[in-house]
RODO-2510 file (C-alpha; in nm, 4 decimals, decimal comma):
residues 263
     n   res          X          Y          Z
     1     m    -1,5165    -7,1223    -2,6773
     2     k    -1,6684    -6,7898    -2,7678
     3     r    -1,6833    -6,6936    -2,4012
     4     t    -1,3206    -6,7944    -2,3492
     5     a    -1,2139    -6,5948    -2,6568
     6     k    -1,3993    -6,2880    -2,5287
     7     l    -1,2325    -6,3159    -2,1878
     8     l    -0,8919    -6,3533    -2,3541
     9     t    -0,9573    -6,0486    -2,5726
    10     l    -1,0667    -5,8400    -2,2727
    11     s    -0,7597    -5,9469    -2,0746
    12     i    -0,5289    -5,8445    -2,3587
    13     s    -0,7148    -5,5109    -2,3922
    14     f    -0,6813    -5,4347    -2,0207
    15     f    -0,3097    -5,5219    -2,0336
    16     v    -0,2525    -5,2870    -2,3290
    17     i    -0,4471    -5,0059    -2,1589
    18     a    -0,2567    -5,0549    -1,8328
    19     l     0,0747    -5,0499    -2,0198
    20     f    -0,0228    -4,7266    -2,2037
    21     v    -0,1396    -4,5548    -1,8840
    22     g     0,1812    -4,6576    -1,7079
    23     n     0,3966    -4,5017    -1,9807
    24     v     0,1958    -4,1782    -1,9699
    25     m     0,2300    -4,1548    -1,5912
    26     n     0,6041    -4,2122    -1,6109
    27     k     0,6363    -3,9254    -1,8602
    28     l     0,4269    -3,6966    -1,6417
    29     n     0,6336    -3,7831    -1,3369
    30     a     0,9527    -3,7149    -1,5289
    31     q     0,8398    -3,3687    -1,6494
    32     p     0,8527    -3,1872    -1,3135
    33     k     1,2176    -3,2801    -1,2751
    34     g     1,2967    -3,1104    -1,6005
    35     g     1,0741    -2,8191    -1,4986
    36     e     1,2603    -2,7892    -1,1694
    37     t     1,5890    -2,7724    -1,3531
    38     t     1,4543    -2,4994    -1,5814
    39     t     1,3204    -2,3022    -1,2867
    40     t     1,6543    -2,3232    -1,1109
    41     k     1,8322    -2,1920    -1,4162
    42     t     1,5835    -1,9062    -1,4465
    43     t     1,6333    -1,8140    -1,0822
    44     e     2,0092    -1,8228    -1,1212
    45     s     1,9744    -1,6017    -1,4252
    46     d     1,7594    -1,3582    -1,2272
    47     k     2,0118    -1,3545    -0,9426
    48     s     2,3007    -1,2915    -1,1793
    49     g     2,1684    -0,9534    -1,2846
    50     k     1,8741    -0,7183    -1,3263
    51     k     1,6286    -0,8091    -1,5967
    52     k     1,6684    -0,5901    -1,9004
    53     q     1,3625    -0,3771    -1,9698
    54     d     1,2065    -0,3147    -2,3073
    55     g     0,9032    -0,1279    -2,4393
    56     l     0,7063     0,1264    -2,2352
    57     v     0,8303     0,1650    -1,8780
    58     v     0,7123     0,3978    -1,5991
    59     d     1,0129     0,5614    -1,4314
    60     w     0,9694     0,7476    -1,1033
    61     l     1,1758     1,0656    -1,1131
    62     n     1,0799     1,1664    -0,7591
    63     d     0,8405     1,0518    -0,4883
    64     f     0,9085     1,3739    -0,2873
    65     e     0,9848     1,1798     0,0293
    66     a     1,3083     1,3790     0,0522
    67     c     1,2332     1,7070    -0,1250
    68     e     1,4087     1,9445     0,1137
    69     d     1,6745     2,0190    -0,1483
    70     w     1,4253     2,1459    -0,4071
    71     r     1,4029     2,5253    -0,4427
    72     a     1,1399     2,7721    -0,5619
    73     i     1,1974     3,1094    -0,7292
    74     s     0,9227     3,3651    -0,7897
    75     t     0,9117     3,6719    -1,0136
    76     s     0,7136     3,8643    -0,7519
    77     p     0,9304     4,0892    -0,5298
    78     v     0,6755     4,0806    -0,2479
    79     g     0,5352     3,8006    -0,0392
    80     e     0,7065     3,4767     0,0583
    81     t     0,8144     3,1915    -0,1700
    82     k     0,9372     2,8633    -0,0236
    83     i     0,9269     2,4819    -0,0365
    84     r     0,7962     2,2572     0,2379
    85     k     0,7963     1,8791     0,2783
    86     y     0,4420     1,8245     0,3964
    87     q     0,3061     1,5058     0,5515
    88     g     0,0350     1,3500     0,3372
    89     k    -0,0416     1,1585     0,0201
    90     p    -0,2803     1,1906    -0,2762
    91     k    -0,6460     1,1470    -0,1788
    92     p    -0,8590     1,1740    -0,4937
    93     v    -1,2343     1,1290    -0,4561
    94     d    -1,5145     1,0161    -0,6846
    95     s    -1,8368     1,2016    -0,7664
    96     e    -1,9848     1,0879    -0,4335
    97     g    -1,6893     1,2156    -0,2309
    98     k    -1,5470     0,8699    -0,1524
    99     n    -1,1688     0,8177    -0,1533
   100     l    -1,0050     0,6400    -0,4468
   101     n    -0,6717     0,4582    -0,4587
   102     e    -0,4021     0,4735    -0,7286
   103     k    -0,6010     0,2270    -0,9433
   104     g    -0,9134     0,4432    -0,9365
   105     e    -1,0911     0,1957    -0,7085
   106     p    -1,2563     0,2716    -0,3710
   107     g    -0,9966     0,2930    -0,0959
   108     d    -0,6824     0,4839     0,0043
   109     f    -0,3406     0,5119    -0,1595
   110     s    -0,1008     0,2457    -0,0341
   111     e     0,1671     0,3392     0,2188
   112     e     0,4407     0,1983    -0,0062
   113     t     0,4636     0,1342    -0,3812
   114     t     0,7097    -0,0815    -0,5755
   115     d     0,7691     0,0433    -0,9296
   116     e     0,8632    -0,1470    -1,2460
   117     n     1,2318    -0,1097    -1,1576
   118     q     1,1688    -0,2963    -0,8289
   119     i     1,2351     0,0223    -0,6312
   120     s     1,0134     0,0863    -0,3280
   121     h     0,8641     0,4318    -0,2723
   122     q     0,7191     0,5464     0,0583
   123     n     0,4007     0,7504     0,0477
   124     k     0,4309     0,9673     0,3586
   125     y     0,5139     1,3141     0,2252
   126     v     0,4273     1,5531    -0,0566
   127     m     0,6055     1,8673    -0,1751
   128     g     0,4286     2,1940    -0,0977
   129     v     0,4996     2,5267    -0,2674
   130     k     0,4003     2,8644    -0,1249
   131     t     0,4335     3,1831    -0,3298
   132     y     0,2774     3,5222    -0,3946
   133     f     0,1362     3,6500    -0,7260
   134     q     0,1072     4,0263    -0,7701
   135     e     0,1021     4,0998    -1,1443
   136     r    -0,1856     3,9171    -1,3145
   137     g    -0,0776     3,7101    -1,6127
   138     f     0,2880     3,7953    -1,5590
   139     d     0,4084     3,6584    -1,2262
   140     r     0,5150     3,2984    -1,2033
   141     v     0,6918     3,0603    -0,9662
   142     e     0,9442     2,7998    -1,0818
   143     v     1,0330     2,4886    -0,8821
   144     f     1,3743     2,3287    -0,9423
   145     p     1,5219     1,9953    -0,8324
   146     p     1,8788     1,9973    -0,6964
   147     n     1,9979     1,8957    -1,0447
   148     e     1,8414     1,8264    -1,3824
   149     y     1,7031     1,4735    -1,4242
   150     i     1,8192     1,2752    -1,7269
   151     i     1,5245     1,0854    -1,8767
   152     r     1,6330     0,7488    -2,0102
   153     g     1,4880     0,6167    -2,3359
   154     k     1,2451     0,8161    -2,5457
   155     a     1,0000     1,0065    -2,3235
   156     r     0,6325     0,9630    -2,4110
   157     e     0,4346     1,1151    -2,1213
   158     i     0,4869     1,3058    -1,7970
   159     k     0,2619     1,2422    -1,4973
   160     v     0,2332     1,4030    -1,1536
   161     w    -0,0316     1,4231    -0,8823
   162     a    -0,1279     1,7812    -0,7975
   163     l    -0,3407     1,9319    -0,5208
   164     g    -0,5355     2,2314    -0,6499
   165     r    -0,7065     2,5151    -0,4634
   166     k    -0,9513     2,6215    -0,7351
   167     f    -0,7235     2,8927    -0,8777
   168     r    -0,6959     2,9124    -1,2562
   169     h    -0,3175     2,9366    -1,2557
   170     t    -0,1506     2,7023    -1,5066
   171     l     0,1076     2,4310    -1,4375
   172     y     0,3881     2,3739    -1,6891
   173     v     0,6896     2,1460    -1,7125
   174     k     1,0210     2,2601    -1,8601
   175     l     1,2471     2,0188    -2,0539
   176     r     1,5877     2,0533    -2,2178
   177     d     1,6583     1,8591    -2,5381
   178     y     1,9956     1,7125    -2,6394
   179     r     2,0764     2,0279    -2,8356
   180     g     2,0440     2,2414    -2,5239
   181     n     1,7150     2,4082    -2,6231
   182     l     1,4457     2,4582    -2,3585
   183     h     1,0825     2,3588    -2,4112
   184     k     0,7832     2,4255    -2,1882
   185     l     0,4853     2,1913    -2,2006
   186     k     0,1466     2,2823    -2,0574
   187     m     0,0097     2,0304    -1,8075
   188     g    -0,3108     2,2194    -1,7340
   189     r    -0,4877     2,4575    -1,4995
   190     l    -0,4974     2,4043    -1,1264
   191     d    -0,8627     2,5128    -1,1198
   192     f    -0,9902     2,2163    -0,9196
   193     w    -1,0400     2,1216    -0,5566
   194     g    -0,8446     1,8309    -0,4155
   195     w    -0,6072     1,5880    -0,5833
   196     k    -0,5850     1,5199    -0,9544
   197     e    -0,3361     1,3275    -1,1684
   198     m    -0,2099     1,5703    -1,4325
   199     s    -0,0244     1,4604    -1,7432
   200     v     0,1110     1,5822    -2,0748
   201     i     0,2062     1,3858    -2,3866
   202     i     0,5561     1,4566    -2,5199
   203     p     0,4952     1,5989    -2,8700
   204     g     0,6603     1,4436    -3,1719
   205     w     0,8250     1,7704    -3,2757
   206     l     1,0353     1,7779    -2,9586
   207     p     1,3815     1,6474    -3,0626
   208     q     1,4596     1,3038    -2,9251
   209     s     1,7214     1,1051    -3,1118
   210     t     1,8323     0,7470    -3,0496
   211     s     2,1582     0,8353    -3,2219
   212     y     2,2577     1,0335    -2,9137
   213     a     2,1546     0,7752    -2,6541
   214     v     2,5099     0,6574    -2,5882
   215     l     2,6203     1,0176    -2,5484
   216     d     2,3912     1,0719    -2,2478
   217     k     2,2039     1,3399    -2,4441
   218     n     1,8490     1,2319    -2,3731
   219     l     1,5798     1,4743    -2,2594
   220     h     1,6426     1,6500    -1,9293
   221     f     1,3757     1,7557    -1,6809
   222     v     1,4536     2,1121    -1,5720
   223     s     1,1643     2,2352    -1,3582
   224     f     0,7940     2,2760    -1,2889
   225     f     0,6500     2,6253    -1,3035
   226     v     0,3120     2,7904    -1,2552
   227     e     0,2013     3,1021    -1,4427
   228     s    -0,0550     3,3343    -1,2846
   229     d    -0,3879     3,3798    -1,4584
   230     n    -0,5073     3,7143    -1,5978
   231     y    -0,8397     3,6915    -1,4172
   232     e    -0,7275     3,5780    -1,0727
   233     i    -0,6875     3,8261    -0,7894
   234     p    -0,3346     3,8825    -0,6506
   235     g    -0,2346     3,7135    -0,3291
   236     t    -0,0754     3,4109    -0,1675
   237     f    -0,0925     3,0873    -0,3641
   238     y    -0,0294     2,7289    -0,2528
   239     f    -0,0018     2,4064    -0,4510
   240     y     0,1280     2,0560    -0,3788
   241     l     0,2888     1,7836    -0,5916
   242     d     0,3526     1,4110    -0,5476
   243     q     0,4548     1,0978    -0,7422
   244     f     0,6428     1,2505    -1,0344
   245     r     0,6719     0,9860    -1,3113
   246     i     0,7789     0,9527    -1,6746
   247     v     0,6394     0,7032    -1,9250
   248     t     0,9380     0,6234    -2,1456
   249     d     0,9977     0,3932    -2,4421
   250     l     1,3056     0,1727    -2,4102
   251     s     1,2472    -0,0369    -2,7219
   252     e     1,5017     0,1636    -2,9223
   253     f     1,7632     0,1671    -2,6453
   254     t     1,8530    -0,2004    -2,6185
   255     g     2,2199    -0,1823    -2,7135
   256     d     2,5302    -0,2157    -2,4965
   257     e     2,4758     0,0448    -2,2241
   258     s     2,8072    -0,0285    -2,0541
   259     i     3,0131     0,1392    -2,3307
   260     k     2,9407     0,5089    -2,3880
   261     d     3,0859     0,7532    -2,6406
   262     t     3,1908     1,0048    -2,3756
   263     w     3,5706     0,9640    -2,3723
***
């Protein structure tokens, strides 16, 4: 009797376990169908429009693949000042002279880059600037785009790759605020050999107001310019730029961008 009771108890236990496992498997099998439906809806949502960005975003203002329409103006009356689209790409090196890629790892820069806005940028050309400095500490060359660039959001940092030739001349960036005032920010000296990523933090005192966002009165990029150094000898000067980017904060610009107060 005891043996029969034990067998009966074990049979009931196995039946209960099998029933429980069957229910769990049915639920698991049913979940993917719901997941597939959710995925389809997400895809349809993605296809319906571009995903709205928020927080810090890196915007490419120019990759210099088509920089023929930029212009350079120098204060020196002698020598030659001009722009040239030059074949090449940034090639920074480490302390051992080995090439580094855009992530700072061993290797070369990629031939094409896709930014956070899903825009592809070729990496075949850089912008070269040739000028002549005569008066030490006075002469300068200014490089203008075909039109001023409007920086969306609240600008936090400006970045650009520069090729230096060991001259101590200083690179600046010029911005225009929403009041129309010009500001020049120092990016640093070009006193290095090879490629270097130069950057400058946008200071807090520079006027940037979210109240004027819908009026298209954000910061404007006006130009790059290089000032000659007091202790450098006069003569011809070359420098090269590539991958001009802005780190901007979009967290305060999440309203209705389709309606603007410009009428």
